[in-house]
N, CA, C and O atoms as a Tripos MOL2 file, in Angstrom:
@<TRIPOS>MOLECULE
protein
  300   299    75     0     0
PROTEIN
NO_CHARGES

@<TRIPOS>ATOM
      1 N         -25.7440  -21.1980  108.8960 N.3       1 MET1
      2 CA        -25.4620  -21.1600  107.6480 C.3       1 MET1
      3 C         -27.2260  -20.4230  107.9460 C.2       1 MET1
      4 O         -27.8520  -21.2050  108.6620 O.2       1 MET1
      5 N         -27.9350  -19.3760  107.6260 N.am      2 SER2
      6 CA        -28.8380  -19.3120  108.1320 C.3       2 SER2
      7 C         -30.2030  -19.7060  107.4160 C.2       2 SER2
      8 O         -31.2190  -20.2380  107.8650 O.2       2 SER2
      9 N         -29.9440  -19.3600  106.4310 N.am      3 ASN3
     10 CA        -31.6030  -20.2240  105.4320 C.3       3 ASN3
     11 C         -31.7480  -21.6890  105.1820 C.2       3 ASN3
     12 O         -32.8960  -22.1310  105.2250 O.2       3 ASN3
     13 N         -30.4740  -22.7600  104.8520 N.am      4 ASN4
     14 CA        -30.9970  -23.7450  104.8840 C.3       4 ASN4
     15 C         -30.4160  -24.7070  105.2880 C.2       4 ASN4
     16 O         -30.9610  -25.8030  105.4200 O.2       4 ASN4
     17 N         -29.1590  -24.4590  105.5650 N.am      5 GLY5
     18 CA        -28.2190  -25.6250  106.7050 C.3       5 GLY5
     19 C         -27.9230  -26.0340  105.0930 C.2       5 GLY5
     20 O         -28.4540  -25.7400  104.0210 O.2       5 GLY5
     21 N         -26.2780  -27.2470  105.6990 N.am      6 ASN6
     22 CA        -26.2480  -27.9180  105.1380 C.3       6 ASN6
     23 C         -26.6030  -29.1270  104.9440 C.2       6 ASN6
     24 O         -25.6470  -29.7980  104.5550 O.2       6 ASN6
     25 N         -27.6680  -29.7750  105.0530 N.am      7 ASP7
     26 CA        -28.2690  -30.6810  105.1830 C.3       7 ASP7
     27 C         -29.3180  -30.5460  103.9280 C.2       7 ASP7
     28 O         -29.7320  -31.5920  103.4280 O.2       7 ASP7
     29 N         -29.5780  -29.7980  103.6180 N.am      8 THR8
     30 CA        -30.7260  -29.0130  102.5080 C.3       8 THR8
     31 C         -30.3650  -29.8010  101.1880 C.2       8 THR8
     32 O         -29.1850  -29.7760  100.8370 O.2       8 THR8
     33 N         -31.3310  -30.5350  100.3850 N.am      9 ASP9
     34 CA        -30.5150  -31.1210   99.1330 C.3       9 ASP9
     35 C         -30.6530  -30.1710   98.0230 C.2       9 ASP9
     36 O         -31.7320  -29.7980   97.5640 O.2       9 ASP9
     37 N         -29.6660  -29.8570   97.6820 N.am     10 ILE10
     38 CA        -29.9980  -29.0820   96.9230 C.3      10 ILE10
     39 C         -30.4700  -28.5410   96.0830 C.2      10 ILE10
     40 O         -30.8180  -27.3640   96.1840 O.2      10 ILE10
     41 N         -30.6710  -29.5100   94.6150 N.am     11 ALA11
     42 CA        -31.7360  -30.1260   93.7850 C.3      11 ALA11
     43 C         -32.9270  -29.4580   94.6120 C.2      11 ALA11
     44 O         -33.7140  -28.9580   93.8080 O.2      11 ALA11
     45 N         -33.2720  -29.3020   95.7120 N.am     12 GLU12
     46 CA        -34.6410  -29.1610   95.7640 C.3      12 GLU12
     47 C         -34.6970  -27.6220   96.2220 C.2      12 GLU12
     48 O         -35.8670  -27.3110   96.4500 O.2      12 GLU12
     49 N         -33.9500  -26.7380   96.3940 N.am     13 LEU13
     50 CA        -33.6660  -25.4610   96.1780 C.3      13 LEU13
     51 C         -34.3660  -24.2880   95.2230 C.2      13 LEU13
     52 O         -33.9610  -24.1090   94.0750 O.2      13 LEU13
     53 N         -34.9930  -23.8350   95.5550 N.am     14 GLY14
     54 CA        -35.1270  -22.3690   94.3220 C.3      14 GLY14
     55 C         -34.0120  -21.6250   94.1130 C.2      14 GLY14
     56 O         -32.9920  -21.8890   94.7480 O.2      14 GLY14
     57 N         -34.0350  -20.8720   93.4460 N.am     15 TYR15
     58 CA        -33.2460  -19.9640   92.5630 C.3      15 TYR15
     59 C         -32.6620  -19.1430   93.7740 C.2      15 TYR15
     60 O         -31.4430  -19.2110   93.9310 O.2      15 TYR15
     61 N         -33.5530  -18.2160   94.8310 N.am     16 GLU16
     62 CA        -33.6750  -17.2760   95.5810 C.3      16 GLU16
     63 C         -32.9780  -18.1120   96.9120 C.2      16 GLU16
     64 O         -32.0050  -17.7250   97.5590 O.2      16 GLU16
     65 N         -33.6760  -19.2340   97.1040 N.am     17 ALA17
     66 CA        -32.8250  -20.2320   98.7640 C.3      17 ALA17
     67 C         -31.3030  -20.3940   97.9800 C.2      17 ALA17
     68 O         -30.3970  -19.7470   98.5050 O.2      17 ALA17
     69 N         -30.9810  -21.1360   96.8680 N.am     18 ALA18
     70 CA        -29.8320  -21.0690   96.8050 C.3      18 ALA18
     71 C         -29.0540  -20.0890   96.3760 C.2      18 ALA18
     72 O         -27.9210  -20.5690   96.4120 O.2      18 ALA18
     73 N         -28.9970  -19.1380   96.0400 N.am     19 ARG19
     74 CA        -28.3070  -17.9290   95.7970 C.3      19 ARG19
     75 C         -27.7090  -17.3370   96.9680 C.2      19 ARG19
     76 O         -26.5780  -16.8940   97.1680 O.2      19 ARG19
     77 N         -29.4100  -17.4970   98.1700 N.am     20 ASP20
     78 CA        -28.9940  -16.9640   99.6320 C.3      20 ASP20
     79 C         -28.1270  -17.9690  100.3640 C.2      20 ASP20
     80 O         -27.3960  -17.4890  101.2300 O.2      20 ASP20
     81 N         -28.0950  -18.8370  100.2350 N.am     21 GLU21
     82 CA        -27.3560  -19.5050  100.8680 C.3      21 GLU21
     83 C         -25.7370  -19.6700  100.1170 C.2      21 GLU21
     84 O         -24.7600  -19.9330  100.8190 O.2      21 GLU21
     85 N         -25.6620  -19.5360   99.0870 N.am     22 LEU22
     86 CA        -24.2730  -19.5740   98.1190 C.3      22 LEU22
     87 C         -23.8490  -18.5030   98.9990 C.2      22 LEU22
     88 O         -22.7120  -18.7580   99.3950 O.2      22 LEU22
     89 N         -24.3120  -17.3450   99.5020 N.am     23 VAL23
     90 CA        -24.0420  -15.8240   99.8670 C.3      23 VAL23
     91 C         -23.0050  -16.0450  101.2980 C.2      23 VAL23
     92 O         -21.9800  -15.4520  101.6380 O.2      23 VAL23
     93 N         -23.7190  -17.0830  101.8910 N.am     24 ASP24
     94 CA        -23.9730  -16.7740  102.9540 C.3      24 ASP24
     95 C         -22.2920  -18.3810  103.3140 C.2      24 ASP24
     96 O         -21.4780  -18.4510  104.2350 O.2      24 ASP24
     97 N         -22.4480  -19.0540  102.4160 N.am     25 VAL25
     98 CA        -21.1950  -20.1380  102.1840 C.3      25 VAL25
     99 C         -20.2850  -18.9440  102.5430 C.2      25 VAL25
    100 O         -19.9100  -18.6200  103.6690 O.2      25 VAL25
    101 N         -19.8690  -18.0700  100.7970 N.am     26 VAL26
    102 CA        -19.3540  -17.2140  100.8240 C.3      26 VAL26
    103 C         -18.7470  -16.5280  101.4400 C.2      26 VAL26
    104 O         -17.5320  -16.3810  101.3060 O.2      26 VAL26
    105 N         -19.4910  -15.9210  102.2970 N.am     27 LYS27
    106 CA        -18.9920  -15.9090  103.8170 C.3      27 LYS27
    107 C         -18.3060  -15.9230  104.7980 C.2      27 LYS27
    108 O         -17.7210  -15.0600  105.4520 O.2      27 LYS27
    109 N         -18.5030  -17.7390  104.8990 N.am     28 VAL28
    110 CA        -17.9620  -18.2120  105.7970 C.3      28 VAL28
    111 C         -16.6670  -18.5300  105.7590 C.2      28 VAL28
    112 O         -15.7770  -18.7810  106.5720 O.2      28 VAL28
    113 N         -16.8550  -18.4150  104.0330 N.am     29 LEU29
    114 CA        -15.4140  -19.1500  103.6680 C.3      29 LEU29
    115 C         -14.4450  -17.8670  104.5640 C.2      29 LEU29
    116 O         -13.6870  -17.9600  105.5300 O.2      29 LEU29
    117 N         -14.9130  -16.6330  103.6860 N.am     30 GLU30
    118 CA        -14.2320  -15.2380  103.4360 C.3      30 GLU30
    119 C         -13.5130  -15.5670  104.8160 C.2      30 GLU30
    120 O         -12.3170  -15.8020  104.9890 O.2      30 GLU30
    121 N         -14.6230  -15.5200  105.8340 N.am     31 GLN31
    122 CA        -14.1880  -15.7140  107.4100 C.3      31 GLN31
    123 C         -12.9400  -15.9740  107.6400 C.2      31 GLN31
    124 O         -12.0660  -15.2000  108.0310 O.2      31 GLN31
    125 N         -12.8500  -17.3730  107.3230 N.am     32 GLY32
    126 CA        -11.6440  -18.4290  107.2780 C.3      32 GLY32
    127 C         -11.9440  -19.0330  108.7900 C.2      32 GLY32
    128 O         -13.1010  -19.1480  109.1950 O.2      32 GLY32
    129 N         -10.8330  -19.3970  109.5620 N.am     33 GLY33
    130 CA        -10.6630  -20.0120  110.9180 C.3      33 GLY33
    131 C         -11.5980  -21.4010  110.7950 C.2      33 GLY33
    132 O         -11.7830  -21.8160  111.9400 O.2      33 GLY33
    133 N         -12.1190  -22.0880  110.0060 N.am     34 LEU34
    134 CA        -12.1280  -23.7780  109.5900 C.3      34 LEU34
    135 C         -10.8620  -24.8050  109.0740 C.2      34 LEU34
    136 O          -9.8540  -24.4670  108.4540 O.2      34 LEU34
    137 N         -11.1930  -25.9730  109.4690 N.am     35 ASP35
    138 CA         -9.9740  -26.5640  109.1550 C.3      35 ASP35
    139 C         -10.1880  -27.1240  108.1750 C.2      35 ASP35
    140 O         -11.2810  -27.6450  107.9510 O.2      35 ASP35
    141 N          -9.2250  -27.1500  107.3780 N.am     36 LEU36
    142 CA         -9.2450  -28.0500  105.6520 C.3      36 LEU36
    143 C         -10.5030  -28.9790  105.0810 C.2      36 LEU36
    144 O         -11.0950  -28.7230  104.0330 O.2      36 LEU36
    145 N         -10.7720  -29.9720  105.8520 N.am     37 ASP37
    146 CA        -11.7070  -30.6500  105.7910 C.3      37 ASP37
    147 C         -13.4220  -29.7540  105.5900 C.2      37 ASP37
    148 O         -14.1590  -30.0190  104.6410 O.2      37 ASP37
    149 N         -13.6320  -29.1550  106.2140 N.am     38 ALA38
    150 CA        -14.5850  -28.3140  106.7120 C.3      38 ALA38
    151 C         -14.6890  -26.7830  105.7720 C.2      38 ALA38
    152 O         -15.8260  -26.3090  105.7750 O.2      38 ALA38
    153 N         -13.8410  -26.1360  105.1390 N.am     39 SER39
    154 CA        -13.1710  -25.5580  104.6060 C.3      39 SER39
    155 C         -13.5860  -26.3350  102.9520 C.2      39 SER39
    156 O         -14.1950  -25.6240  102.1530 O.2      39 SER39
    157 N         -13.1970  -27.8670  102.5190 N.am     40 LEU40
    158 CA        -13.5170  -28.2230  100.9430 C.3      40 LEU40
    159 C         -14.6170  -28.4310  101.4830 C.2      40 LEU40
    160 O         -15.3570  -27.6530  100.8810 O.2      40 LEU40
    161 N         -15.5030  -29.2090  102.5600 N.am     41 ALA41
    162 CA        -16.7230  -29.3760  102.3580 C.3      41 ALA41
    163 C         -17.4320  -28.4990  102.1440 C.2      41 ALA41
    164 O         -18.2130  -28.6960  101.2130 O.2      41 ALA41
    165 N         -17.5300  -27.0030  102.9360 N.am     42 LEU42
    166 CA        -18.0700  -26.2190  102.5070 C.3      42 LEU42
    167 C         -17.9790  -25.3260  101.2590 C.2      42 LEU42
    168 O         -18.8680  -24.5080  101.0170 O.2      42 LEU42
    169 N         -16.8260  -25.4930  100.4080 N.am     43 TRP43
    170 CA        -16.3940  -24.8960   99.0920 C.3      43 TRP43
    171 C         -17.0790  -26.1860   97.9030 C.2      43 TRP43
    172 O         -17.6240  -25.8370   96.8560 O.2      43 TRP43
    173 N         -16.9660  -27.2470   98.1930 N.am     44 GLU44
    174 CA        -17.6790  -28.3530   97.0550 C.3      44 GLU44
    175 C         -19.4840  -27.6830   97.0660 C.2      44 GLU44
    176 O         -20.1900  -27.2700   96.1460 O.2      44 GLU44
    177 N         -19.7300  -27.8270   98.5230 N.am     45 ARG45
    178 CA        -21.7030  -27.3350   98.7120 C.3      45 ARG45
    179 C         -21.1390  -25.7150   98.1740 C.2      45 ARG45
    180 O         -22.2490  -25.1870   98.1030 O.2      45 ARG45
    181 N         -20.5740  -25.0780   97.9350 N.am     46 GLY46
    182 CA        -20.7680  -23.6810   97.4710 C.3      46 GLY46
    183 C         -21.0490  -23.7040   95.6170 C.2      46 GLY46
    184 O         -21.9980  -23.1400   95.0720 O.2      46 GLY46
    185 N         -19.9250  -24.5270   94.8760 N.am     47 GLU47
    186 CA        -19.7890  -25.2090   93.9670 C.3      47 GLU47
    187 C         -21.1500  -25.3180   93.3360 C.2      47 GLU47
    188 O         -21.7100  -24.6550   92.4630 O.2      47 GLU47
    189 N         -21.3640  -25.9490   93.7670 N.am     48 ALA48
    190 CA        -23.1820  -26.5810   94.0930 C.3      48 ALA48
    191 C         -24.5040  -26.2880   93.8990 C.2      48 ALA48
    192 O         -25.4840  -26.5970   93.2200 O.2      48 ALA48
    193 N         -23.9740  -25.2640   95.1370 N.am     49 LEU49
    194 CA        -25.0640  -24.2380   94.9230 C.3      49 LEU49
    195 C         -25.2840  -22.9860   93.7980 C.2      49 LEU49
    196 O         -26.3660  -22.4790   93.5020 O.2      49 LEU49
    197 N         -23.4720  -22.5070   93.0630 N.am     50 ALA50
    198 CA        -23.5480  -22.2110   92.0190 C.3      50 ALA50
    199 C         -24.5500  -22.7220   91.1420 C.2      50 ALA50
    200 O         -25.6730  -22.3630   90.7880 O.2      50 ALA50
    201 N         -23.6370  -23.8580   90.8600 N.am     51 LYS51
    202 CA        -24.5970  -24.4570   89.8070 C.3      51 LYS51
    203 C         -25.9190  -24.1660   89.8110 C.2      51 LYS51
    204 O         -26.5180  -23.5750   88.9120 O.2      51 LYS51
    205 N         -26.5150  -24.7080   91.1290 N.am     52 ARG52
    206 CA        -27.8160  -24.7640   90.6920 C.3      52 ARG52
    207 C         -28.0900  -23.7230   90.4080 C.2      52 ARG52
    208 O         -28.7350  -23.8780   89.3700 O.2      52 ARG52
    209 N         -28.0380  -22.4350   90.6730 N.am     53 CYS53
    210 CA        -28.7270  -20.7350   90.6780 C.3      53 CYS53
    211 C         -28.5080  -20.9350   88.7460 C.2      53 CYS53
    212 O         -29.5800  -21.0180   88.1480 O.2      53 CYS53
    213 N         -27.5620  -20.9850   88.0960 N.am     54 GLU54
    214 CA        -26.6080  -21.5740   87.0330 C.3      54 GLU54
    215 C         -27.6450  -22.3080   86.0540 C.2      54 GLU54
    216 O         -27.7260  -22.0810   84.8470 O.2      54 GLU54
    217 N         -28.6190  -23.4560   86.9530 N.am     55 GLU55
    218 CA        -29.6230  -24.4500   86.0370 C.3      55 GLU55
    219 C         -31.1710  -23.0600   85.8910 C.2      55 GLU55
    220 O         -32.0410  -22.8610   85.0440 O.2      55 GLU55
    221 N         -30.9460  -22.6580   86.7070 N.am     56 HIS56
    222 CA        -32.3220  -21.6380   87.2570 C.3      56 HIS56
    223 C         -32.3870  -20.8220   85.9780 C.2      56 HIS56
    224 O         -33.2860  -20.7030   85.1460 O.2      56 HIS56
    225 N         -30.9870  -20.2130   86.0760 N.am     57 LEU57
    226 CA        -30.6070  -18.7180   84.9360 C.3      57 LEU57
    227 C         -31.1850  -19.4070   83.6660 C.2      57 LEU57
    228 O         -32.0000  -19.0060   82.8350 O.2      57 LEU57
    229 N         -30.5170  -20.5440   83.7830 N.am     58 ALA58
    230 CA        -30.9240  -20.9100   81.8250 C.3      58 ALA58
    231 C         -32.2850  -21.3420   81.7330 C.2      58 ALA58
    232 O         -33.0540  -20.7760   80.9550 O.2      58 ALA58
    233 N         -32.6730  -22.3510   82.4990 N.am     59 GLY59
    234 CA        -34.4570  -22.3410   82.5340 C.3      59 GLY59
    235 C         -35.3220  -20.7040   82.6300 C.2      59 GLY59
    236 O         -36.4950  -20.6010   82.2720 O.2      59 GLY59
    237 N         -34.6620  -19.7360   83.0690 N.am     60 ALA60
    238 CA        -35.6200  -18.8980   82.6200 C.3      60 ALA60
    239 C         -35.6160  -18.1510   81.9450 C.2      60 ALA60
    240 O         -36.5220  -17.3610   81.6780 O.2      60 ALA60
    241 N         -33.9000  -18.2960   81.2290 N.am     61 ARG61
    242 CA        -33.5190  -17.5640   79.9930 C.3      61 ARG61
    243 C         -34.3810  -17.9140   78.4720 C.2      61 ARG61
    244 O         -34.8590  -17.1900   77.5970 O.2      61 ARG61
    245 N         -34.2630  -20.0200   78.7560 N.am     62 LYS62
    246 CA        -35.1920  -20.6080   77.6880 C.3      62 LYS62
    247 C         -36.7950  -20.2230   77.7110 C.2      62 LYS62
    248 O         -37.5280  -20.3260   76.7280 O.2      62 LYS62
    249 N         -37.2000  -19.7640   79.0010 N.am     63 ARG63
    250 CA        -38.9480  -19.7940   79.0570 C.3      63 ARG63
    251 C         -38.7430  -18.0270   78.2210 C.2      63 ARG63
    252 O         -39.6000  -17.6900   77.4040 O.2      63 ARG63
    253 N         -37.9940  -17.4140   78.4290 N.am     64 VAL64
    254 CA        -38.2910  -16.2090   77.9090 C.3      64 VAL64
    255 C         -37.7480  -15.9870   76.6580 C.2      64 VAL64
    256 O         -37.6550  -14.7660   76.5280 O.2      64 VAL64
    257 N         -37.2410  -16.6990   75.4220 N.am     65 GLU65
    258 CA        -36.5480  -16.9990   74.7000 C.3      65 GLU65
    259 C         -37.9520  -17.3560   73.7050 C.2      65 GLU65
    260 O         -38.3770  -16.8940   72.6460 O.2      65 GLU65
    261 N         -38.5090  -18.6600   74.8560 N.am     66 THR66
    262 CA        -39.3230  -19.3920   73.7860 C.3      66 THR66
    263 C         -40.4760  -18.3640   73.8860 C.2      66 THR66
    264 O         -41.2790  -18.2940   72.9560 O.2      66 THR66
    265 N         -40.6340  -17.3190   75.3040 N.am     67 ALA67
    266 CA        -42.0340  -16.8370   74.3430 C.3      67 ALA67
    267 C         -41.9670  -15.3860   74.0280 C.2      67 ALA67
    268 O         -42.9240  -14.6460   73.8000 O.2      67 ALA67
    269 N         -40.2950  -14.9840   74.0510 N.am     68 LEU68
    270 CA        -40.2100  -13.9340   72.0090 C.3      68 LEU68
    271 C         -40.0330  -14.7050   71.2330 C.2      68 LEU68
    272 O         -40.0370  -14.0890   70.1680 O.2      68 LEU68
    273 N         -39.8080  -16.0890   70.9840 N.am     69 ALA69
    274 CA        -39.9930  -16.4760   69.6780 C.3      69 ALA69
    275 C         -41.9800  -16.5000   69.4050 C.2      69 ALA69
    276 O         -42.5320  -16.0450   68.4020 O.2      69 ALA69
    277 N         -42.6480  -17.1090   70.5170 N.am     70 HIS70
    278 CA        -44.3140  -17.0560   70.0820 C.3      70 HIS70
    279 C         -44.9300  -16.0340   69.8770 C.2      70 HIS70
    280 O         -46.0120  -16.0860   69.2930 O.2      70 HIS70
    281 N         -44.2740  -14.5730   70.4030 N.am     71 ALA71
    282 CA        -45.1430  -13.5870   70.2990 C.3      71 ALA71
    283 C         -44.4770  -13.1330   69.1250 C.2      71 ALA71
    284 O         -44.9190  -12.0630   68.7060 O.2      71 ALA71
    285 N         -43.1430  -13.8490   68.1930 N.am     72 ASP72
    286 CA        -43.0670  -13.0600   67.2670 C.3      72 ASP72
    287 C         -43.4480  -14.0020   65.8690 C.2      72 ASP72
    288 O         -43.2520  -13.7300   64.6840 O.2      72 ASP72
    289 N         -44.0010  -15.0790   66.4270 N.am     73 ASP73
    290 CA        -44.7170  -15.9620   65.5120 C.3      73 ASP73
    291 C         -46.3880  -15.1890   65.9590 C.2      73 ASP73
    292 O         -46.8840  -16.3020   66.1310 O.2      73 ASP73
    293 N         -47.1210  -14.5960   66.1480 N.am     74 GLU74
    294 CA        -47.8860  -14.0060   66.5360 C.3      74 GLU74
    295 C         -48.1450  -13.2160   65.5980 C.2      74 GLU74
    296 O         -49.0980  -13.4210   64.8470 O.2      74 GLU74
    297 N         -47.2600  -12.0680   65.4660 N.am     75 SER75
    298 CA        -47.1570  -10.9630   64.7150 C.3      75 SER75
    299 C         -47.0240  -10.6310   63.4760 C.2      75 SER75
    300 O         -46.9620   -9.4430   63.1590 O.2      75 SER75
@<TRIPOS>BOND
     1     1     2 1
     2     2     3 1
     3     3     4 2
     4     3     5 am
     5     5     6 1
     6     6     7 1
     7     7     8 2
     8     7     9 am
     9     9    10 1
    10    10    11 1
    11    11    12 2
    12    11    13 am
    13    13    14 1
    14    14    15 1
    15    15    16 2
    16    15    17 am
    17    17    18 1
    18    18    19 1
    19    19    20 2
    20    19    21 am
    21    21    22 1
    22    22    23 1
    23    23    24 2
    24    23    25 am
    25    25    26 1
    26    26    27 1
    27    27    28 2
    28    27    29 am
    29    29    30 1
    30    30    31 1
    31    31    32 2
    32    31    33 am
    33    33    34 1
    34    34    35 1
    35    35    36 2
    36    35    37 am
    37    37    38 1
    38    38    39 1
    39    39    40 2
    40    39    41 am
    41    41    42 1
    42    42    43 1
    43    43    44 2
    44    43    45 am
    45    45    46 1
    46    46    47 1
    47    47    48 2
    48    47    49 am
    49    49    50 1
    50    50    51 1
    51    51    52 2
    52    51    53 am
    53    53    54 1
    54    54    55 1
    55    55    56 2
    56    55    57 am
    57    57    58 1
    58    58    59 1
    59    59    60 2
    60    59    61 am
    61    61    62 1
    62    62    63 1
    63    63    64 2
    64    63    65 am
    65    65    66 1
    66    66    67 1
    67    67    68 2
    68    67    69 am
    69    69    70 1
    70    70    71 1
    71    71    72 2
    72    71    73 am
    73    73    74 1
    74    74    75 1
    75    75    76 2
    76    75    77 am
    77    77    78 1
    78    78    79 1
    79    79    80 2
    80    79    81 am
    81    81    82 1
    82    82    83 1
    83    83    84 2
    84    83    85 am
    85    85    86 1
    86    86    87 1
    87    87    88 2
    88    87    89 am
    89    89    90 1
    90    90    91 1
    91    91    92 2
    92    91    93 am
    93    93    94 1
    94    94    95 1
    95    95    96 2
    96    95    97 am
    97    97    98 1
    98    98    99 1
    99    99   100 2
   100    99   101 am
   101   101   102 1
   102   102   103 1
   103   103   104 2
   104   103   105 am
   105   105   106 1
   106   106   107 1
   107   107   108 2
   108   107   109 am
   109   109   110 1
   110   110   111 1
   111   111   112 2
   112   111   113 am
   113   113   114 1
   114   114   115 1
   115   115   116 2
   116   115   117 am
   117   117   118 1
   118   118   119 1
   119   119   120 2
   120   119   121 am
   121   121   122 1
   122   122   123 1
   123   123   124 2
   124   123   125 am
   125   125   126 1
   126   126   127 1
   127   127   128 2
   128   127   129 am
   129   129   130 1
   130   130   131 1
   131   131   132 2
   132   131   133 am
   133   133   134 1
   134   134   135 1
   135   135   136 2
   136   135   137 am
   137   137   138 1
   138   138   139 1
   139   139   140 2
   140   139   141 am
   141   141   142 1
   142   142   143 1
   143   143   144 2
   144   143   145 am
   145   145   146 1
   146   146   147 1
   147   147   148 2
   148   147   149 am
   149   149   150 1
   150   150   151 1
   151   151   152 2
   152   151   153 am
   153   153   154 1
   154   154   155 1
   155   155   156 2
   156   155   157 am
   157   157   158 1
   158   158   159 1
   159   159   160 2
   160   159   161 am
   161   161   162 1
   162   162   163 1
   163   163   164 2
   164   163   165 am
   165   165   166 1
   166   166   167 1
   167   167   168 2
   168   167   169 am
   169   169   170 1
   170   170   171 1
   171   171   172 2
   172   171   173 am
   173   173   174 1
   174   174   175 1
   175   175   176 2
   176   175   177 am
   177   177   178 1
   178   178   179 1
   179   179   180 2
   180   179   181 am
   181   181   182 1
   182   182   183 1
   183   183   184 2
   184   183   185 am
   185   185   186 1
   186   186   187 1
   187   187   188 2
   188   187   189 am
   189   189   190 1
   190   190   191 1
   191   191   192 2
   192   191   193 am
   193   193   194 1
   194   194   195 1
   195   195   196 2
   196   195   197 am
   197   197   198 1
   198   198   199 1
   199   199   200 2
   200   199   201 am
   201   201   202 1
   202   202   203 1
   203   203   204 2
   204   203   205 am
   205   205   206 1
   206   206   207 1
   207   207   208 2
   208   207   209 am
   209   209   210 1
   210   210   211 1
   211   211   212 2
   212   211   213 am
   213   213   214 1
   214   214   215 1
   215   215   216 2
   216   215   217 am
   217   217   218 1
   218   218   219 1
   219   219   220 2
   220   219   221 am
   221   221   222 1
   222   222   223 1
   223   223   224 2
   224   223   225 am
   225   225   226 1
   226   226   227 1
   227   227   228 2
   228   227   229 am
   229   229   230 1
   230   230   231 1
   231   231   232 2
   232   231   233 am
   233   233   234 1
   234   234   235 1
   235   235   236 2
   236   235   237 am
   237   237   238 1
   238   238   239 1
   239   239   240 2
   240   239   241 am
   241   241   242 1
   242   242   243 1
   243   243   244 2
   244   243   245 am
   245   245   246 1
   246   246   247 1
   247   247   248 2
   248   247   249 am
   249   249   250 1
   250   250   251 1
   251   251   252 2
   252   251   253 am
   253   253   254 1
   254   254   255 1
   255   255   256 2
   256   255   257 am
   257   257   258 1
   258   258   259 1
   259   259   260 2
   260   259   261 am
   261   261   262 1
   262   262   263 1
   263   263   264 2
   264   263   265 am
   265   265   266 1
   266   266   267 1
   267   267   268 2
   268   267   269 am
   269   269   270 1
   270   270   271 1
   271   271   272 2
   272   271   273 am
   273   273   274 1
   274   274   275 1
   275   275   276 2
   276   275   277 am
   277   277   278 1
   278   278   279 1
   279   279   280 2
   280   279   281 am
   281   281   282 1
   282   282   283 1
   283   283   284 2
   284   283   285 am
   285   285   286 1
   286   286   287 1
   287   287   288 2
   288   287   289 am
   289   289   290 1
   290   290   291 1
   291   291   292 2
   292   291   293 am
   293   293   294 1
   294   294   295 1
   295   295   296 2
   296   295   297 am
   297   297   298 1
   298   298   299 1
   299   299   300 2
@<TRIPOS>SUBSTRUCTURE
     1 MET1         2 RESIDUE 1 A MET
     2 SER2         6 RESIDUE 1 A SER
     3 ASN3        10 RESIDUE 1 A ASN
     4 ASN4        14 RESIDUE 1 A ASN
     5 GLY5        18 RESIDUE 1 A GLY
     6 ASN6        22 RESIDUE 1 A ASN
     7 ASP7        26 RESIDUE 1 A ASP
     8 THR8        30 RESIDUE 1 A THR
     9 ASP9        34 RESIDUE 1 A ASP
    10 ILE10       38 RESIDUE 1 A ILE
    11 ALA11       42 RESIDUE 1 A ALA
    12 GLU12       46 RESIDUE 1 A GLU
    13 LEU13       50 RESIDUE 1 A LEU
    14 GLY14       54 RESIDUE 1 A GLY
    15 TYR15       58 RESIDUE 1 A TYR
    16 GLU16       62 RESIDUE 1 A GLU
    17 ALA17       66 RESIDUE 1 A ALA
    18 ALA18       70 RESIDUE 1 A ALA
    19 ARG19       74 RESIDUE 1 A ARG
    20 ASP20       78 RESIDUE 1 A ASP
    21 GLU21       82 RESIDUE 1 A GLU
    22 LEU22       86 RESIDUE 1 A LEU
    23 VAL23       90 RESIDUE 1 A VAL
    24 ASP24       94 RESIDUE 1 A ASP
    25 VAL25       98 RESIDUE 1 A VAL
    26 VAL26      102 RESIDUE 1 A VAL
    27 LYS27      106 RESIDUE 1 A LYS
    28 VAL28      110 RESIDUE 1 A VAL
    29 LEU29      114 RESIDUE 1 A LEU
    30 GLU30      118 RESIDUE 1 A GLU
    31 GLN31      122 RESIDUE 1 A GLN
    32 GLY32      126 RESIDUE 1 A GLY
    33 GLY33      130 RESIDUE 1 A GLY
    34 LEU34      134 RESIDUE 1 A LEU
    35 ASP35      138 RESIDUE 1 A ASP
    36 LEU36      142 RESIDUE 1 A LEU
    37 ASP37      146 RESIDUE 1 A ASP
    38 ALA38      150 RESIDUE 1 A ALA
    39 SER39      154 RESIDUE 1 A SER
    40 LEU40      158 RESIDUE 1 A LEU
    41 ALA41      162 RESIDUE 1 A ALA
    42 LEU42      166 RESIDUE 1 A LEU
    43 TRP43      170 RESIDUE 1 A TRP
    44 GLU44      174 RESIDUE 1 A GLU
    45 ARG45      178 RESIDUE 1 A ARG
    46 GLY46      182 RESIDUE 1 A GLY
    47 GLU47      186 RESIDUE 1 A GLU
    48 ALA48      190 RESIDUE 1 A ALA
    49 LEU49      194 RESIDUE 1 A LEU
    50 ALA50      198 RESIDUE 1 A ALA
    51 LYS51      202 RESIDUE 1 A LYS
    52 ARG52      206 RESIDUE 1 A ARG
    53 CYS53      210 RESIDUE 1 A CYS
    54 GLU54      214 RESIDUE 1 A GLU
    55 GLU55      218 RESIDUE 1 A GLU
    56 HIS56      222 RESIDUE 1 A HIS
    57 LEU57      226 RESIDUE 1 A LEU
    58 ALA58      230 RESIDUE 1 A ALA
    59 GLY59      234 RESIDUE 1 A GLY
    60 ALA60      238 RESIDUE 1 A ALA
    61 ARG61      242 RESIDUE 1 A ARG
    62 LYS62      246 RESIDUE 1 A LYS
    63 ARG63      250 RESIDUE 1 A ARG
    64 VAL64      254 RESIDUE 1 A VAL
    65 GLU65      258 RESIDUE 1 A GLU
    66 THR66      262 RESIDUE 1 A THR
    67 ALA67      266 RESIDUE 1 A ALA
    68 LEU68      270 RESIDUE 1 A LEU
    69 ALA69      274 RESIDUE 1 A ALA
    70 HIS70      278 RESIDUE 1 A HIS
    71 ALA71      282 RESIDUE 1 A ALA
    72 ASP72      286 RESIDUE 1 A ASP
    73 ASP73      290 RESIDUE 1 A ASP
    74 GLU74      294 RESIDUE 1 A GLU
    75 SER75      298 RESIDUE 1 A SER
């Protein structure tokens, strides 16, 4: 995988980096050819990357909702 490799701590990844690595993980899994242990490890990393992306999106959603609520309060 080109962007981060499997040794990068997922908790340190920004949204774009996690998303890009997740795309790479999906491509590798779709190509096949890995043994079962490697496939499972890659699948688990993909699941963790997807969760990290969801965390970023939830945080962004909350910031937007807070900003909108604040704007409504000022009106």
